[in-house]
N, C-alpha and C positions, 0 to 999 in steps of 0.2 A: 292328495290334492286338497287344498283348503276350500271351504264352502265360499262361493263368490257372493253370497247374500250377506248383507250386514245384519239382518234380523232373522234369527232361527228359533222358532218355538221349541221349548225344551232345553235350549242352550242359554240364550241371552234374553229371552222374553217368554212370557206365559202364553199370551195369545196375540194374534193380529186380527183386528176387527176394523170395520169401516166407520169412519167419522163422516156423517153426511155433511156436517159443517164443523169447522174447528177454528179456534183463534188463540193466539198467545196473548195473555193479558199481563202487562208489566206494571208493577207497583199497585199497592192496595187501594188507592183512591178509586181506580177503575174496577178492580176486582170486587170490593165490598159493594159498590153501587150496582154492578151487574148481577152479582149473586143475590142481592136483596130483591131486585126486580124479578129474577128468575124464581126465587122461592115464593114470592107473592103470587105467582101463576101456578104453583104446584096444585095438583088435583088430589093425589092419593098419598104420596110417600116422599119424605125428605130424609136422607141419610147424611149425617155430619160426622166425619171421622177426622180426629185431629190429635196432635201432640198436646195442644193446649186449646182452651176455649174459654172466653171471658164474656159473660152475659152483659157486662156493663158497657162495652165499647159501642161507639156510634158507627154504623155502617155508612151513613151519609151525613154531611154537614149542611146541606142545602136542600133538604127534601121538600118537594112540592106536592105531596100527597098526604093522605090521612094516616099512613102507616107510621108507627114509631121508628125512630132512628136507632135506638139502642137494641142490641141483639135480643136480650131477654124479653123485653116488652114486645119486640117484633114477633118473636115466636109465639107468645101469648095471643097476639093479635091474629096471627095466621090460624091458630087452632080455633079461635072464637068465630072467625068468619067462614070457616070451612069444616063442617061436621064430619067430612069423610077423610080428613087429613090426619096422618100419623107421622110424628117426628121422632127420629132416633138419633141420639147424641152419644158417640163413643169416643172416649179420650183416655189417654195414658193415665194410669192410676197415680203414680208418683208425682207427675206434673200437677195433678189435681190437688194434692194435699196442701201445697203452698198457696193455693188460690181460694180455698174454702172460706177464708176470712177476709177476702177482698170486699170492702164496701158492702154492697147489697147482695153479694153472691149467695150467701147462706139463705137469705130471705127468698131469693129467686128459686133456689133448689127446693126449699120447703114448700113453696107455692106449687112447683111442678109435681111434687109428690102426690098432690090431690087432683092432678089432671091426667087421666088415664091414657090420653093420646100423645103425651110427651114422655118419651122413654129415655132415661139417662143411665149410662153404664160406664164404670171405670174399668179399664182393661189391665189386669194384673198378670195375664198369662204371657210371660216372657222370662228369659233367663235373668239371674241375678245381675244387676248392674246395667241391664238393657233398657231401651225405651221404645215405645210405639211412636214412630216419627212420620207416618203417612198423613197427608193432608188432602182429603177427598170430600167432595160434596156431590151427592147424586139426587136428582129430582125426577121422580116418576120413571126411573130407568130410561129416561129420554134425553136428559141433559145432565152432564157431569162436569165438575171442575176438579182438576188434578194437577198438583204442582207443589210449590214450596211455601204458600201463604196460609198461616193459621188465622182463624177468626179470634184474635186475642189482642191484648194491649200492646202498644208501642210498635204497631205494624203499619198504620195508615201513613201514607206519604204520597206526594204527586211525583210525576216524572221530572219535574223541574228541581226537586230537592232544594227548595228555597231556604236560605238562612232565615231563622226567626219566623217561620210560618206560624201564624197564630192558631191555625187549626191542628197543628202537629203537637197535640198535648195528650197525655194519657187520661184514663178514666178519673183520676184524681185531680186533673187540671194542670199537671206539671209537664213542661216541655221535655221532649226527648230528641235524640240525635236523628238526622236524616236516615231513611231506611229504604233500601232497594230490594225488590223481590219480584217473583214471576210465578205464574200459573197458566193453566190452559182451560178453555171451555170446549166441550166436545159433545156432539149430539149423535143420535143413532145407535147402531149396534155396539159401538165402543162404550157408550154410556151404560148400556145394559150389562156389559161385561164388568164395568166398574161397580155397578150395583150388586152383581153376584159376589165380587170380591169383598165388598163392604158387609154384606149380610153374612158371609162366611166368617169374617172377623168378629162380628157380633156374637155369632153362635159359639165360636171358639173361646170367646171371653166369658162364656157361661150364660149368655142370653138365650131366650127361647127363639125357635126358628121364626124368621121373618118371611112371610110370603111375598113373592114378587108382586109389584103393583099391576093393575090392569094396563094393557097396552095404551100408550099415549103417543100421539103424533104432533108434529108442528109445534114443538116447545121452544125452538130457538128464539131468543129475544129479537123482536122485530127491528130494533134500532142498533143491533150489534153487528158490525161488518164481519164477514168471514175472511180468514187468511187462506183457508183450504176448504175444498168441497169434495165429497166422495173420495177421501184419502184413506189409504190403509195405514192404521196406527197400531203400534205395538205397545203392550203393557209389560213392563219388567218389574220384578219384585226382589226385595230381600226379606227373608223370613229366617230367623235364627233357629237352630236346632232346639226342639222342645220335646217333652215326653209325648209319644204317639204322633209326632209330626216331624217329618224329614226336613232338613234345612233347604232353603232355596237361595241360590246365589246368582240369579239371573243378572242383576245390576252389575255385579263385579265382572262377569263375563262380557256384558255389554260395553262397559268402559274399556276393557282391554281390547276387545274386537274393534271398537271405533278408533281407538288410538292407532292400532296396527293398520287400519284401513286408510287412514288419512293420507292424502297425496300432496296437498298444497298448504292447508292451514287448519289449525284447531283453535277455535275461540271458546273459552269456558268461563263461566261465572260460578263460584263456589264459596260457601262460607269458610271452608277450611282447605288447606292443602297439606294433608298429613298421612295419606295412604301410601304405604311402601309399595304395594303392587302397582298402583297408578304411576308412582315415581319410576319404578323399574321399566314400565311400558314406555313412558316418555323418554327415559334415557336411551332405550333401544332405538327409538326413532331419531333422536338427536345424533346418534352415531351414523345413521344412514347418510351417505353422501348427498342424496337428493330427497331427504326426508322433509316433513312439513314444518312450517313455523308454528309455534305454540304460544298462545297468549292466554294467561289465566288472570282473571280479575277477582281479587280477594278484598275483604275489609282490611284496614291497616292493622287492626288487632282484634282478636276474638273478644266476645262479650263475656262479662262475668269476672270473677276473681281467680278461679282455678283454670278456666279455659285458656286465658292468655299464656299461662305457664306451660300448659300441655300442648295446645294446638300451635301457638306461635313458635314455640321452641321446636316442635316437630317440623314445622315448615322451614325454619332456618336450617335445621340439620339436613333435611332432604334436598333443599335447593343447593346447599353447599356441596353435597355429594353429586347431584345431577350436573352441576356446572363443569365437573371434570369431563363429562361426555359431550358438552355443548361446544364442540370445536368450531362450529360454523355460526355461532351466535344466533340461534333460532329460537331461544326460549326467553320469554319476558313475563314477569309478574307485575301487575299494577294495582294501585288502590285509587278509588275515586274520591274527590274532594269537592266541596261547595265553593261558591264564589269567594266567600270570606275564609276559606281554608279549613272548614270543619270536615272531618272524615265522614263519608257516607258508608253506613254499614251495609255490606253486601250479604244478603241472605238468600239471593236467587241461586237456583241450581240449574244451570243451562249449559248445554254443550252443542256447538255447531261445527260440523265437519265439512270443509271445502264448500260451504254454501249449499250443500246437498242433503245433509242429514241433520235433523234437529231433535234434541232430547231435552225435555223439561220434566222436573220431578221434585221429589223430596230429598234425594240422596246427595251427599257431599263427597268431595275427594278426601274422605277419612276412613279409617278402618271400621268404625262402628257401622257406617252406612253399607259396607260391603258384606258384613257377617253377623253383627250383633243386634242391631235395631231392625224394626220393620220399616220398609220403604216402598214407595211406588212411583215409577217414572213412566212417561209415555214418549214414544219416538216416532217420527215421520221420516222415511227414507225416500228421497226423490228419485233414487236410482231403481226403485221397484217398478215393475210394469204397471202402468196406470197412474203412478204418482209423479210422473215427469213434470207436469205443470206446476208442481209445488216448488221446484228449484228456485225460480226467481224470488218467490216470497220468503223462502228460508234465508237466502242471501240478504234480502232486504231487512229481515229481522236482526241479523248480525249487524248490519250498518246502523240500524236504529238504536240498538243497545250501545254500540260504541259511541254514537253521536250523543246519546243521553249522558254518558260519562264525560264526554269532552265539552259539553255545553254548546254543541253545534247542531246543524241539521243533517239528516241522513244523506241528502243528496251530495253534500260536501264530502262525506266519508266515502260514499260509493264512487264518486268521481276521482278521488285521490287514490283509492285502491285500484281503479282501472289504470290510472297513470303510473303508479309505482309497481303494481303487480305484487305488492307485499303488504301483509297485514301489519307487521311490525313497523315498516317504513311509513305506513299511513298514520299510525298512532304517533310515532315520533315526530312526524312533520306537523301534525295538527295539535298536539298537546301543548299546553302553555300554563301560565300562572292562573290562580283562581279556580274556577269550575273546570276541572280537568282530571286527567289521570296522572299519577306520579309513580315512578318505578319503585319497586320493592328493593330495600337495602337489607342485607343480612346483618342482624344485630350481633353484638358480642354477648355470649352466653356465660352464665356462671356455672359452677359445678353442679348445683342442684338442678338447674334447668336442663342441663345436658343429660343428667341421670334420669330425670322424669321422662324426657322425650325418648331416650334410647331404650327405655324399658316399657314404653307404652302404658304407663300406669293408668291414664284416664282415657285411652283410646285403644283398647284391645281389639284384636282381629276377630274375636268370636267368643262364644261362651266357654269353649274349651281352653281359652287362654286366661280367663278371669282369675284362675287360681294356679296357673302353671308356674313352675319355678322360674324366677327371673333370669336364671342362667340360660334358659331355653328360649327366652323372648328377646326383643330388642328391635328398635326401629330400623337399624342398619345391618341386621344380622345377615340378610341375603344381599342387600344392595352393596354393603361393604365388601362382600366376597366377590362381587361382580366388578369392582373397580379395576381389576386386572384385565377385564374385557373378555374373559373366557366365555361367560354366559351370553355375551352380546354378539358373538359370531353368528352370522346368518347362513 
């Protein structure tokens, strides 16, 4: 008999701890402002764990206090005003190499070398080709932020995603495209657990042991409303296999378990849709006579010059294969656009199941997030005893996210969902020209794109596949075998 619980420590999560208060923070305008205010209140210890970190960026554009707006100067200011404060910054080593010569970055790093209470470390302890992708901030083990937003360039945006926003410029003053992202704020024992995870990362990267800070209470920002209080929150991780360290695949198990558990609908935001295992799990549910509707919001195209070839092509191949199983028309992929039709880049990693389970983190629907990179997600399950009061707010967060992409208010989305009883019907009724969602169209692929996707050249499933013979790999090697339906019989 299968376990009725959605969250099982040792299977799809590391620990389940209490969040005295918790909030989902959408888009970096709010996150940067809230994190800055929280760090200004730090008493003993700040842990900054990231894929990227840019000391040049502004956390706020309209500061009304004497604290600097730029991250680097702000950290200097924090140390100067509090002689008890220690700041630890841990970031992926390869990501750091390309940023050392950004503007004033080298000068900032040299300045920090002479400040013994600012500790900077580059984490190179990972398999070849992997990255450290966790995005965590922990303040005094009392307040933590965990999600998908790095404190780096080209992330700041408002929930309006306005065309030509004069404040949406990078550290060099150049405008960049609209950006959608999400993270969480968490206080209490869950923050302490994330502090333990972060200090363990630091030590595994070769740093000296960091002592936990003295106990601190009442660290929640006074003007930050809570979405949830006294909620049980799970922490799930991906850690690749490394010398003297067993792999952890909790996030992969979590995705598969949540998809299998869904009854009515799944709403997901992800930078990519390229994971074969996630695609297989979705295909199984689409074959169910009474399975859930599934809506995935992706960017129109991946960022960079190689990623569009790898990730966009993998998405096309997987969607093409999955649609064979979508006999009831229950799968939709959409992309958000601004009023003038500019694509909004979706970097958020959010999954909501039936308005009852909420997952926010750093992991995407791609192979790397399941096995190769380090990731960290948090999940709230309203079906757990004591978490029942969370359900209305989880559903409301889904309505708010959909409304943001449609350029509408959440009440309209909620009312339409009540009327239609369908996530897809709601979006189809409400979407229109301009600021809205547009459906994904499978593009035509050339031979090179198909080969790159089918052999997972840039998105391997784990370190063991980095150098595996190509004949043993392939995006559709299992999904293709399942097109006969044999593996989908329940």
